[in-house]
PDB file of N, CA, C and O in Angstrom:
ATOM      1  N   MET A   1    -158.776 128.232 122.001  1.00  0.00           N
ATOM      2  CA  MET A   1    -157.423 128.468 122.001  1.00  0.00           C
ATOM      3  C   MET A   1    -157.191 130.073 121.990  1.00  0.00           C
ATOM      4  O   MET A   1    -157.568 130.827 121.093  1.00  0.00           O
ATOM      5  N   LYS A   2    -156.559 130.408 123.059  1.00  0.00           N
ATOM      6  CA  LYS A   2    -156.144 131.939 123.306  1.00  0.00           C
ATOM      7  C   LYS A   2    -155.449 132.334 122.312  1.00  0.00           C
ATOM      8  O   LYS A   2    -154.816 131.477 121.696  1.00  0.00           O
ATOM      9  N   LYS A   3    -155.381 133.734 121.889  1.00  0.00           N
ATOM     10  CA  LYS A   3    -154.761 134.214 120.899  1.00  0.00           C
ATOM     11  C   LYS A   3    -153.121 134.136 121.072  1.00  0.00           C
ATOM     12  O   LYS A   3    -152.333 134.180 120.128  1.00  0.00           O
ATOM     13  N   THR A   4    -152.755 134.008 122.498  1.00  0.00           N
ATOM     14  CA  THR A   4    -151.406 134.211 122.800  1.00  0.00           C
ATOM     15  C   THR A   4    -150.744 132.790 122.865  1.00  0.00           C
ATOM     16  O   THR A   4    -149.544 132.731 123.135  1.00  0.00           O
ATOM     17  N   ASP A   5    -151.344 131.823 122.669  1.00  0.00           N
ATOM     18  CA  ASP A   5    -151.230 130.438 122.675  1.00  0.00           C
ATOM     19  C   ASP A   5    -150.072 129.906 121.742  1.00  0.00           C
ATOM     20  O   ASP A   5    -150.160 130.279 120.572  1.00  0.00           O
ATOM     21  N   MET A   6    -149.207 129.252 122.003  1.00  0.00           N
ATOM     22  CA  MET A   6    -148.055 129.042 120.989  1.00  0.00           C
ATOM     23  C   MET A   6    -148.572 127.877 119.987  1.00  0.00           C
ATOM     24  O   MET A   6    -149.287 126.952 120.372  1.00  0.00           O
ATOM     25  N   THR A   7    -148.166 128.020 118.784  1.00  0.00           N
ATOM     26  CA  THR A   7    -148.890 126.885 117.743  1.00  0.00           C
ATOM     27  C   THR A   7    -147.470 126.359 117.103  1.00  0.00           C
ATOM     28  O   THR A   7    -146.369 126.893 117.229  1.00  0.00           O
ATOM     29  N   GLN A   8    -147.787 125.219 116.415  1.00  0.00           N
ATOM     30  CA  GLN A   8    -146.667 124.796 115.804  1.00  0.00           C
ATOM     31  C   GLN A   8    -146.176 125.447 114.701  1.00  0.00           C
ATOM     32  O   GLN A   8    -145.180 124.963 114.165  1.00  0.00           O
ATOM     33  N   GLU A   9    -146.811 126.738 114.116  1.00  0.00           N
ATOM     34  CA  GLU A   9    -146.277 127.503 113.030  1.00  0.00           C
ATOM     35  C   GLU A   9    -145.455 128.774 113.702  1.00  0.00           C
ATOM     36  O   GLU A   9    -145.152 129.754 113.022  1.00  0.00           O
ATOM     37  N   GLU A  10    -145.091 128.645 115.253  1.00  0.00           N
ATOM     38  CA  GLU A  10    -144.385 129.374 115.592  1.00  0.00           C
ATOM     39  C   GLU A  10    -143.052 130.059 114.574  1.00  0.00           C
ATOM     40  O   GLU A  10    -142.807 131.171 114.106  1.00  0.00           O
ATOM     41  N   GLY A  11    -142.396 128.715 114.552  1.00  0.00           N
ATOM     42  CA  GLY A  11    -141.184 128.706 113.626  1.00  0.00           C
ATOM     43  C   GLY A  11    -141.086 129.127 112.371  1.00  0.00           C
ATOM     44  O   GLY A  11    -140.006 129.299 111.805  1.00  0.00           O
ATOM     45  N   ARG A  12    -142.493 129.369 111.723  1.00  0.00           N
ATOM     46  CA  ARG A  12    -142.555 129.998 110.661  1.00  0.00           C
ATOM     47  C   ARG A  12    -142.876 131.535 110.468  1.00  0.00           C
ATOM     48  O   ARG A  12    -142.951 132.111 109.382  1.00  0.00           O
ATOM     49  N   LEU A  13    -143.053 132.095 111.724  1.00  0.00           N
ATOM     50  CA  LEU A  13    -143.347 133.351 111.733  1.00  0.00           C
ATOM     51  C   LEU A  13    -142.434 134.247 111.066  1.00  0.00           C
ATOM     52  O   LEU A  13    -141.246 133.924 111.048  1.00  0.00           O
ATOM     53  N   SER A  14    -142.845 135.460 110.443  1.00  0.00           N
ATOM     54  CA  SER A  14    -141.767 136.494 110.099  1.00  0.00           C
ATOM     55  C   SER A  14    -141.330 137.244 111.517  1.00  0.00           C
ATOM     56  O   SER A  14    -141.840 136.992 112.608  1.00  0.00           O
ATOM     57  N   VAL A  15    -140.421 138.084 111.307  1.00  0.00           N
ATOM     58  CA  VAL A  15    -140.052 138.585 112.357  1.00  0.00           C
ATOM     59  C   VAL A  15    -141.017 139.884 112.981  1.00  0.00           C
ATOM     60  O   VAL A  15    -140.985 140.296 114.140  1.00  0.00           O
ATOM     61  N   GLU A  16    -141.834 140.369 111.914  1.00  0.00           N
ATOM     62  CA  GLU A  16    -142.695 141.158 112.208  1.00  0.00           C
ATOM     63  C   GLU A  16    -143.812 140.661 112.792  1.00  0.00           C
ATOM     64  O   GLU A  16    -144.358 141.406 113.606  1.00  0.00           O
ATOM     65  N   GLU A  17    -144.398 139.370 112.548  1.00  0.00           N
ATOM     66  CA  GLU A  17    -145.301 138.516 113.303  1.00  0.00           C
ATOM     67  C   GLU A  17    -144.851 138.148 114.634  1.00  0.00           C
ATOM     68  O   GLU A  17    -145.694 138.114 115.530  1.00  0.00           O
ATOM     69  N   CYS A  18    -143.450 137.825 114.927  1.00  0.00           N
ATOM     70  CA  CYS A  18    -143.144 137.666 116.241  1.00  0.00           C
ATOM     71  C   CYS A  18    -143.137 138.823 117.061  1.00  0.00           C
ATOM     72  O   CYS A  18    -143.394 138.751 118.263  1.00  0.00           O
ATOM     73  N   PHE A  19    -142.830 140.002 116.424  1.00  0.00           N
ATOM     74  CA  PHE A  19    -142.939 141.120 117.435  1.00  0.00           C
ATOM     75  C   PHE A  19    -144.255 141.428 117.758  1.00  0.00           C
ATOM     76  O   PHE A  19    -144.560 141.757 118.904  1.00  0.00           O
ATOM     77  N   ASP A  20    -145.110 141.349 116.801  1.00  0.00           N
ATOM     78  CA  ASP A  20    -146.605 141.463 116.860  1.00  0.00           C
ATOM     79  C   ASP A  20    -147.132 140.440 118.167  1.00  0.00           C
ATOM     80  O   ASP A  20    -147.854 140.842 119.080  1.00  0.00           O
ATOM     81  N   ARG A  21    -146.710 139.318 118.065  1.00  0.00           N
ATOM     82  CA  ARG A  21    -147.065 138.198 119.026  1.00  0.00           C
ATOM     83  C   ARG A  21    -146.471 138.604 120.471  1.00  0.00           C
ATOM     84  O   ARG A  21    -147.028 138.327 121.533  1.00  0.00           O
ATOM     85  N   LEU A  22    -145.427 139.203 120.363  1.00  0.00           N
ATOM     86  CA  LEU A  22    -144.617 139.587 121.631  1.00  0.00           C
ATOM     87  C   LEU A  22    -145.490 140.737 122.496  1.00  0.00           C
ATOM     88  O   LEU A  22    -145.736 140.845 123.698  1.00  0.00           O
ATOM     89  N   GLU A  23    -145.813 141.482 121.409  1.00  0.00           N
ATOM     90  CA  GLU A  23    -146.777 142.408 122.035  1.00  0.00           C
ATOM     91  C   GLU A  23    -148.003 142.185 122.708  1.00  0.00           C
ATOM     92  O   GLU A  23    -148.390 142.828 123.684  1.00  0.00           O
ATOM     93  N   GLU A  24    -148.618 141.225 122.140  1.00  0.00           N
ATOM     94  CA  GLU A  24    -149.765 140.651 122.621  1.00  0.00           C
ATOM     95  C   GLU A  24    -149.386 140.032 123.905  1.00  0.00           C
ATOM     96  O   GLU A  24    -150.085 140.180 124.908  1.00  0.00           O
ATOM     97  N   LEU A  25    -148.381 139.396 123.899  1.00  0.00           N
ATOM     98  CA  LEU A  25    -148.020 138.443 125.304  1.00  0.00           C
ATOM     99  C   LEU A  25    -147.548 139.669 126.162  1.00  0.00           C
ATOM    100  O   LEU A  25    -147.862 139.446 127.332  1.00  0.00           O
ATOM    101  N   LEU A  26    -147.013 140.692 126.052  1.00  0.00           N
ATOM    102  CA  LEU A  26    -146.842 141.753 127.090  1.00  0.00           C
ATOM    103  C   LEU A  26    -147.908 142.364 127.657  1.00  0.00           C
ATOM    104  O   LEU A  26    -147.891 142.714 128.837  1.00  0.00           O
ATOM    105  N   SER A  27    -149.100 142.573 126.735  1.00  0.00           N
ATOM    106  CA  SER A  27    -150.363 143.286 127.063  1.00  0.00           C
ATOM    107  C   SER A  27    -151.173 142.251 128.047  1.00  0.00           C
ATOM    108  O   SER A  27    -151.870 142.652 128.979  1.00  0.00           O
ATOM    109  N   SER A  28    -150.973 140.741 127.688  1.00  0.00           N
ATOM    110  CA  SER A  28    -151.362 139.815 128.642  1.00  0.00           C
ATOM    111  C   SER A  28    -150.840 139.750 129.808  1.00  0.00           C
ATOM    112  O   SER A  28    -151.563 139.643 130.798  1.00  0.00           O
ATOM    113  N   MET A  29    -149.521 139.801 129.898  1.00  0.00           N
ATOM    114  CA  MET A  29    -148.797 139.757 131.194  1.00  0.00           C
ATOM    115  C   MET A  29    -148.838 140.845 132.074  1.00  0.00           C
ATOM    116  O   MET A  29    -148.554 140.851 133.271  1.00  0.00           O
ATOM    117  N   GLU A  30    -149.265 141.873 131.281  1.00  0.00           N
ATOM    118  CA  GLU A  30    -149.337 143.530 132.303  1.00  0.00           C
ATOM    119  C   GLU A  30    -150.909 143.476 132.716  1.00  0.00           C
ATOM    120  O   GLU A  30    -151.396 144.379 133.397  1.00  0.00           O
ATOM    121  N   SER A  31    -151.584 142.497 132.318  1.00  0.00           N
ATOM    122  CA  SER A  31    -153.193 142.639 132.825  1.00  0.00           C
ATOM    123  C   SER A  31    -153.117 142.116 134.292  1.00  0.00           C
ATOM    124  O   SER A  31    -152.369 141.220 134.684  1.00  0.00           O
ATOM    125  N   ASP A  32    -154.118 142.905 135.125  1.00  0.00           N
ATOM    126  CA  ASP A  32    -154.203 142.517 136.471  1.00  0.00           C
ATOM    127  C   ASP A  32    -154.891 141.015 136.507  1.00  0.00           C
ATOM    128  O   ASP A  32    -154.815 140.379 137.558  1.00  0.00           O
ATOM    129  N   LYS A  33    -155.550 140.458 135.382  1.00  0.00           N
ATOM    130  CA  LYS A  33    -156.131 139.358 135.482  1.00  0.00           C
ATOM    131  C   LYS A  33    -155.275 138.225 135.150  1.00  0.00           C
ATOM    132  O   LYS A  33    -155.759 137.093 135.150  1.00  0.00           O
ATOM    133  N   THR A  34    -154.109 138.413 134.880  1.00  0.00           N
ATOM    134  CA  THR A  34    -153.163 137.304 134.642  1.00  0.00           C
ATOM    135  C   THR A  34    -152.479 136.900 135.773  1.00  0.00           C
ATOM    136  O   THR A  34    -151.779 137.714 136.375  1.00  0.00           O
ATOM    137  N   GLY A  35    -152.589 135.697 136.163  1.00  0.00           N
ATOM    138  CA  GLY A  35    -152.082 135.043 137.275  1.00  0.00           C
ATOM    139  C   GLY A  35    -150.521 134.571 137.187  1.00  0.00           C
ATOM    140  O   GLY A  35    -149.908 134.467 136.124  1.00  0.00           O
ATOM    141  N   LEU A  36    -150.026 134.325 138.374  1.00  0.00           N
ATOM    142  CA  LEU A  36    -148.614 134.028 138.150  1.00  0.00           C
ATOM    143  C   LEU A  36    -148.065 133.051 137.141  1.00  0.00           C
ATOM    144  O   LEU A  36    -147.155 133.300 136.350  1.00  0.00           O
ATOM    145  N   GLU A  37    -148.839 131.696 137.275  1.00  0.00           N
ATOM    146  CA  GLU A  37    -148.211 130.763 136.362  1.00  0.00           C
ATOM    147  C   GLU A  37    -148.782 131.013 134.957  1.00  0.00           C
ATOM    148  O   GLU A  37    -148.188 130.445 134.040  1.00  0.00           O
ATOM    149  N   GLU A  38    -149.793 131.739 134.664  1.00  0.00           N
ATOM    150  CA  GLU A  38    -149.941 132.068 133.360  1.00  0.00           C
ATOM    151  C   GLU A  38    -148.907 133.022 132.709  1.00  0.00           C
ATOM    152  O   GLU A  38    -148.497 132.977 131.549  1.00  0.00           O
ATOM    153  N   THR A  39    -148.550 133.944 133.745  1.00  0.00           N
ATOM    154  CA  THR A  39    -147.329 134.864 133.339  1.00  0.00           C
ATOM    155  C   THR A  39    -146.169 134.046 133.208  1.00  0.00           C
ATOM    156  O   THR A  39    -145.409 134.445 132.325  1.00  0.00           O
ATOM    157  N   PHE A  40    -145.862 133.190 133.715  1.00  0.00           N
ATOM    158  CA  PHE A  40    -144.686 132.199 133.450  1.00  0.00           C
ATOM    159  C   PHE A  40    -144.628 131.674 132.082  1.00  0.00           C
ATOM    160  O   PHE A  40    -143.583 131.651 131.432  1.00  0.00           O
ATOM    161  N   ARG A  41    -145.976 131.171 131.567  1.00  0.00           N
ATOM    162  CA  ARG A  41    -146.265 130.542 130.572  1.00  0.00           C
ATOM    163  C   ARG A  41    -145.992 131.575 129.371  1.00  0.00           C
ATOM    164  O   ARG A  41    -145.320 131.266 128.387  1.00  0.00           O
ATOM    165  N   LEU A  42    -146.545 132.748 129.544  1.00  0.00           N
ATOM    166  CA  LEU A  42    -146.456 133.650 128.798  1.00  0.00           C
ATOM    167  C   LEU A  42    -145.008 134.026 128.487  1.00  0.00           C
ATOM    168  O   LEU A  42    -144.590 134.352 127.377  1.00  0.00           O
ATOM    169  N   TYR A  43    -144.403 133.951 129.449  1.00  0.00           N
ATOM    170  CA  TYR A  43    -142.967 134.399 129.535  1.00  0.00           C
ATOM    171  C   TYR A  43    -142.165 133.535 128.534  1.00  0.00           C
ATOM    172  O   TYR A  43    -141.561 133.963 127.551  1.00  0.00           O
ATOM    173  N   GLU A  44    -142.243 132.419 128.889  1.00  0.00           N
ATOM    174  CA  GLU A  44    -141.844 131.255 128.289  1.00  0.00           C
ATOM    175  C   GLU A  44    -142.126 131.298 126.574  1.00  0.00           C
ATOM    176  O   GLU A  44    -141.231 130.981 125.789  1.00  0.00           O
ATOM    177  N   GLN A  45    -143.231 131.651 126.202  1.00  0.00           N
ATOM    178  CA  GLN A  45    -143.783 131.848 124.958  1.00  0.00           C
ATOM    179  C   GLN A  45    -143.063 133.018 124.442  1.00  0.00           C
ATOM    180  O   GLN A  45    -142.825 132.979 123.235  1.00  0.00           O
ATOM    181  N   GLY A  46    -142.694 133.972 125.042  1.00  0.00           N
ATOM    182  CA  GLY A  46    -141.891 135.299 124.616  1.00  0.00           C
ATOM    183  C   GLY A  46    -140.552 134.887 124.259  1.00  0.00           C
ATOM    184  O   GLY A  46    -140.015 135.261 123.217  1.00  0.00           O
ATOM    185  N   LEU A  47    -139.978 134.088 125.143  1.00  0.00           N
ATOM    186  CA  LEU A  47    -138.591 133.698 124.862  1.00  0.00           C
ATOM    187  C   LEU A  47    -138.386 132.857 123.608  1.00  0.00           C
ATOM    188  O   LEU A  47    -137.403 132.991 122.879  1.00  0.00           O
ATOM    189  N   LYS A  48    -139.389 131.962 123.392  1.00  0.00           N
ATOM    190  CA  LYS A  48    -139.526 130.962 122.103  1.00  0.00           C
ATOM    191  C   LYS A  48    -139.542 132.086 120.920  1.00  0.00           C
ATOM    192  O   LYS A  48    -138.832 132.047 119.915  1.00  0.00           O
ATOM    193  N   LEU A  49    -140.353 132.945 121.195  1.00  0.00           N
ATOM    194  CA  LEU A  49    -140.562 134.150 119.814  1.00  0.00           C
ATOM    195  C   LEU A  49    -139.308 134.800 119.491  1.00  0.00           C
ATOM    196  O   LEU A  49    -138.816 134.978 118.377  1.00  0.00           O
ATOM    197  N   LEU A  50    -138.827 135.155 120.724  1.00  0.00           N
ATOM    198  CA  LEU A  50    -137.304 136.151 120.476  1.00  0.00           C
ATOM    199  C   LEU A  50    -136.540 135.236 120.012  1.00  0.00           C
ATOM    200  O   LEU A  50    -135.753 135.697 119.185  1.00  0.00           O
ATOM    201  N   LYS A  51    -136.413 133.926 120.222  1.00  0.00           N
ATOM    202  CA  LYS A  51    -135.385 132.881 119.524  1.00  0.00           C
ATOM    203  C   LYS A  51    -135.550 132.792 117.984  1.00  0.00           C
ATOM    204  O   LYS A  51    -134.632 132.946 117.179  1.00  0.00           O
ATOM    205  N   THR A  52    -136.977 132.496 117.653  1.00  0.00           N
ATOM    206  CA  THR A  52    -137.402 132.596 116.237  1.00  0.00           C
ATOM    207  C   THR A  52    -137.003 133.727 115.637  1.00  0.00           C
ATOM    208  O   THR A  52    -136.389 133.689 114.571  1.00  0.00           O
ATOM    209  N   ALA A  53    -137.316 134.894 116.275  1.00  0.00           N
ATOM    210  CA  ALA A  53    -136.956 136.320 115.586  1.00  0.00           C
ATOM    211  C   ALA A  53    -135.445 136.334 115.187  1.00  0.00           C
ATOM    212  O   ALA A  53    -135.019 136.616 114.067  1.00  0.00           O
ATOM    213  N   SER A  54    -134.753 136.007 116.206  1.00  0.00           N
ATOM    214  CA  SER A  54    -133.399 136.049 116.341  1.00  0.00           C
ATOM    215  C   SER A  54    -132.712 135.366 115.255  1.00  0.00           C
ATOM    216  O   SER A  54    -131.900 135.956 114.543  1.00  0.00           O
ATOM    217  N   GLU A  55    -133.056 133.974 115.087  1.00  0.00           N
ATOM    218  CA  GLU A  55    -132.816 133.010 114.248  1.00  0.00           C
ATOM    219  C   GLU A  55    -133.065 133.481 112.600  1.00  0.00           C
ATOM    220  O   GLU A  55    -132.283 133.270 111.673  1.00  0.00           O
ATOM    221  N   SER A  56    -134.233 134.098 112.539  1.00  0.00           N
ATOM    222  CA  SER A  56    -134.728 134.687 111.300  1.00  0.00           C
ATOM    223  C   SER A  56    -133.548 135.755 110.861  1.00  0.00           C
ATOM    224  O   SER A  56    -132.829 135.583 109.877  1.00  0.00           O
ATOM    225  N   ILE A  57    -133.459 137.002 111.843  1.00  0.00           N
ATOM    226  CA  ILE A  57    -132.426 138.128 111.599  1.00  0.00           C
ATOM    227  C   ILE A  57    -131.080 137.610 111.314  1.00  0.00           C
ATOM    228  O   ILE A  57    -130.392 138.112 110.425  1.00  0.00           O
ATOM    229  N   ASN A  58    -130.631 136.514 112.115  1.00  0.00           N
ATOM    230  CA  ASN A  58    -129.078 135.998 111.915  1.00  0.00           C
ATOM    231  C   ASN A  58    -128.977 135.311 110.354  1.00  0.00           C
ATOM    232  O   ASN A  58    -127.977 135.411 109.641  1.00  0.00           O
ATOM    233  N   SER A  59    -130.078 134.681 110.024  1.00  0.00           N
ATOM    234  CA  SER A  59    -130.137 134.000 108.580  1.00  0.00           C
ATOM    235  C   SER A  59    -130.118 135.001 107.558  1.00  0.00           C
ATOM    236  O   SER A  59    -129.405 134.875 106.563  1.00  0.00           O
ATOM    237  N   VAL A  60    -131.008 136.183 107.785  1.00  0.00           N
ATOM    238  CA  VAL A  60    -130.867 137.152 106.808  1.00  0.00           C
ATOM    239  C   VAL A  60    -129.557 137.938 106.743  1.00  0.00           C
ATOM    240  O   VAL A  60    -129.124 138.345 105.666  1.00  0.00           O
ATOM    241  N   GLU A  61    -128.973 138.134 107.825  1.00  0.00           N
ATOM    242  CA  GLU A  61    -127.588 138.698 107.962  1.00  0.00           C
ATOM    243  C   GLU A  61    -126.623 137.806 107.428  1.00  0.00           C
ATOM    244  O   GLU A  61    -125.590 138.301 106.977  1.00  0.00           O
ATOM    245  N   LYS A  62    -126.771 136.648 107.401  1.00  0.00           N
ATOM    246  CA  LYS A  62    -125.853 135.875 106.810  1.00  0.00           C
ATOM    247  C   LYS A  62    -125.804 135.595 105.296  1.00  0.00           C
ATOM    248  O   LYS A  62    -124.815 135.231 104.659  1.00  0.00           O
ATOM    249  N   GLN A  63    -127.143 135.847 104.797  1.00  0.00           N
ATOM    250  CA  GLN A  63    -127.266 135.814 103.422  1.00  0.00           C
ATOM    251  C   GLN A  63    -126.905 137.158 102.940  1.00  0.00           C
ATOM    252  O   GLN A  63    -126.411 137.150 101.812  1.00  0.00           O
ATOM    253  N   ILE A  64    -127.015 138.231 103.462  1.00  0.00           N
ATOM    254  CA  ILE A  64    -126.503 139.477 102.995  1.00  0.00           C
ATOM    255  C   ILE A  64    -124.837 139.534 103.059  1.00  0.00           C
ATOM    256  O   ILE A  64    -124.191 140.012 102.126  1.00  0.00           O
ATOM    257  N   ARG A  65    -124.343 139.110 104.005  1.00  0.00           N
ATOM    258  CA  ARG A  65    -122.719 138.885 104.026  1.00  0.00           C
ATOM    259  C   ARG A  65    -122.520 138.247 102.909  1.00  0.00           C
ATOM    260  O   ARG A  65    -121.778 138.870 102.150  1.00  0.00           O
ATOM    261  N   ILE A  66    -123.061 136.802 102.333  1.00  0.00           N
ATOM    262  CA  ILE A  66    -122.584 136.042 101.371  1.00  0.00           C
ATOM    263  C   ILE A  66    -122.950 137.078  99.936  1.00  0.00           C
ATOM    264  O   ILE A  66    -122.109 137.067  99.037  1.00  0.00           O
ATOM    265  N   LEU A  67    -123.882 137.725  99.807  1.00  0.00           N
ATOM    266  CA  LEU A  67    -124.159 138.475  98.658  1.00  0.00           C
ATOM    267  C   LEU A  67    -123.095 139.621  98.592  1.00  0.00           C
ATOM    268  O   LEU A  67    -122.443 139.813  97.566  1.00  0.00           O
ATOM    269  N   ASN A  68    -122.946 140.362  99.700  1.00  0.00           N
ATOM    270  CA  ASN A  68    -121.769 141.269  99.734  1.00  0.00           C
ATOM    271  C   ASN A  68    -120.240 140.661  99.516  1.00  0.00           C
ATOM    272  O   ASN A  68    -119.351 141.317  98.974  1.00  0.00           O
ATOM    273  N   GLU A  69    -120.102 139.605  99.909  1.00  0.00           N
ATOM    274  CA  GLU A  69    -118.794 138.877  99.643  1.00  0.00           C
ATOM    275  C   GLU A  69    -118.664 138.594  98.012  1.00  0.00           C
ATOM    276  O   GLU A  69    -117.647 138.863  97.373  1.00  0.00           O
ATOM    277  N   GLU A  70    -119.811 138.030  97.471  1.00  0.00           N
ATOM    278  CA  GLU A  70    -119.655 137.766  95.912  1.00  0.00           C
ATOM    279  C   GLU A  70    -119.802 138.859  95.237  1.00  0.00           C
ATOM    280  O   GLU A  70    -119.285 138.824  94.120  1.00  0.00           O
ATOM    281  N   GLU A  71    -120.390 139.934  95.560  1.00  0.00           N
ATOM    282  CA  GLU A  71    -120.307 141.158  94.814  1.00  0.00           C
ATOM    283  C   GLU A  71    -118.898 141.742  94.845  1.00  0.00           C
ATOM    284  O   GLU A  71    -118.388 142.213  93.828  1.00  0.00           O
ATOM    285  N   GLN A  72    -118.209 141.704  96.150  1.00  0.00           N
ATOM    286  CA  GLN A  72    -116.709 142.396  96.150  1.00  0.00           C
ATOM    287  C   GLN A  72    -115.991 141.602  95.360  1.00  0.00           C
ATOM    288  O   GLN A  72    -115.084 142.141  94.726  1.00  0.00           O
ATOM    289  N   HIS A  73    -116.223 140.065  95.191  1.00  0.00           N
ATOM    290  CA  HIS A  73    -115.214 139.322  94.294  1.00  0.00           C
ATOM    291  C   HIS A  73    -115.633 139.604  92.865  1.00  0.00           C
ATOM    292  O   HIS A  73    -114.789 139.517  91.973  1.00  0.00           O
ATOM    293  N   GLU A  74    -116.723 139.894  92.629  1.00  0.00           N
ATOM    294  CA  GLU A  74    -117.018 140.229  91.134  1.00  0.00           C
ATOM    295  C   GLU A  74    -116.429 141.686  90.767  1.00  0.00           C
ATOM    296  O   GLU A  74    -116.161 141.961  89.598  1.00  0.00           O
ATOM    297  N   LEU A  75    -116.267 142.474  91.666  1.00  0.00           N
ATOM    298  CA  LEU A  75    -115.690 143.889  91.418  1.00  0.00           C
ATOM    299  C   LEU A  75    -114.342 143.864  91.178  1.00  0.00           C
ATOM    300  O   LEU A  75    -113.848 144.791  90.537  1.00  0.00           O
ATOM    301  N   HIS A  76    -113.416 142.643  91.725  1.00  0.00           N
ATOM    302  CA  HIS A  76    -112.165 142.906  91.794  1.00  0.00           C
ATOM    303  C   HIS A  76    -111.521 141.755  90.770  1.00  0.00           C
ATOM    304  O   HIS A  76    -110.306 141.705  90.584  1.00  0.00           O
TER     305      HIS A  76
END
């Protein structure tokens, strides 16, 4: 299995791990040895990684908003 292949654990990657994998995908896509079909497959994997990272970031932002709201209510 190639390092850039998607696994079932993609959804459990941290944001940093997603970005690391995205860098690997980009390097593979930029390679002269990568064909068109492989490039499309890597592109699709990249989109999934971006979605995973975005969902993680949104979840953290939501938690921060909730904590900030709770803190504001405690102060008043």
